[in-house]
N, C-alpha and C positions, 0 to 999 in steps of 0.2 A: 585750556582755560576759558572760563566761563565770562562772560561781561555781564554787568548788569545795565540796562537801560531806564532809563528814568520815561516815566510817562505820567499823562493826566489820565484817569480814569473815571467814567460815569458809570454809576451802576444803577441799574432799574430791575426793581422786583417787584412782582405783583403775585399775590396770594389770595387764593380765594379757599375758605373754609366749607369742607363740604358736609351737608345732612347726610342722615342715612342713608339715604337714595344715591349718593354719590354727586349731588347737586351742588351748586353753588348758595351756600346760606349766607344771606346778609351781603354788604358791601365790601370788596376787597380792601387787603391791606396793600396801598401802593408806597414803596421808598424808593426814593432818587436821591442820589447823593454824589458828588464830582469830590474827588480826593487824589492826592500823588500816591503811585506804585512803581513798582519795579518790576522790570521782565528780563530774565537770563533765559538765556537759549543754548542748549546743548546738543550733543547727538541722542542725548537718552530723552529731549522732549523741552516743552519751557513750563517755568517756573513763573508765575505771577503772583506778586505779593501786595497787599495795600493792608492800612489799619482803615476802621470806620470807627467814629465815634457819636454816640448817640444815648440821650436820656443819663448824662452821666456813666455811661459804660463805654468801654473803650476793647476791643476786639482786632486782631492782627488774623487777617484772612490769608492764605498761601494755596494756590492751586496747582497742581503739577500735572500738565496736560501732554498727553503722548495717543498715540495711534488709538482715536474712538475712546479714551477714557480719561476721565479728571477724577483726579485726588484730591477733596477741599479740606485743608486742616485750619482750624479755627483755636486761637488760642487768647486768652485773657480772661475778662467777664463772662465771656461763652466759650464754650469750650466743646468741642466735637472734631471727629474724622468720617468723612462721608466720600464714599467711592460712587461716582458718576459712571454706569458703562451703558450704553442704549442697549435698551430692549432686557436688561436684567437689574436685581433686586438687590439690594445691600441691607445689611443692619449693623446699628451702631447704638452709640449711647450721646446724649445731648444732655450736656451740664449748664447750666444759669445759676451762677451761685452754687448755693449748697443742695439745691434740685438735682435730680440727675433723672431722665428721660431714657425709656427706651425708645429706637427711632428705626422705620423702614422707609428706605428711600427705591421708587421703582423707578427708573430712566425712561423716558418717551423720547425725548431727542436731544444731541449733544451736538451742535456747531462751531467752528473756530478758525477767525482766519486772521488770527495774531501771528504778528511779525516783529521785527524791528523798528520798525514804522508804527506800529499801531495795529485798527481793524476790532475785531469782534468776536467775543467767545458768548454764545446764548445755552442756555439748557433748560430744558422742559422736562419736568418731573412732579410726581407723586409722591407725596409723604405722608408716614401718621406716625406723629410723635405724641407721646402717652397716651396714646387711644385716640387723637384727634385727626381726621383725615384732611388734607391741603392737597392742591395744587398748586405747583408755583414753576412761573415764568421769569426767568433773569435773563438780562442782558448786561454786558459789561461792554461797553465802549472804549478802545484807548487811542492816544496820539501820543507821539512825542513831546516832552515837555521842552 
């Protein structure tokens, strides 16, 4: 039986748009928010879920964390399934409203210290969405509610 633990999460992401040479182009997009979430731990891995609301949009994110791999499923106003495996590339579709974009993700680094008491999950990755290159750094800090 898997128990869900209530957590307070701080999600911090920094997204750099890249120019044709792969260098940052303009100011980074910085998003920081705090929300409630849940963590479930089982023999197969960990499941971290939270909902984000911004600019009238609501999306639930669920991260499945297991041995060096993270699968992120977004449902709501934004929909996508992204697989992060350090050093590997994955392809998927990113949907926003009626629009769908091809997305490629190349994971540079995954770090997780998530336990029932909290911890951190961090990802560094490159992504191309609809032909636009971006570098992303994301850190989720968790503590018991």
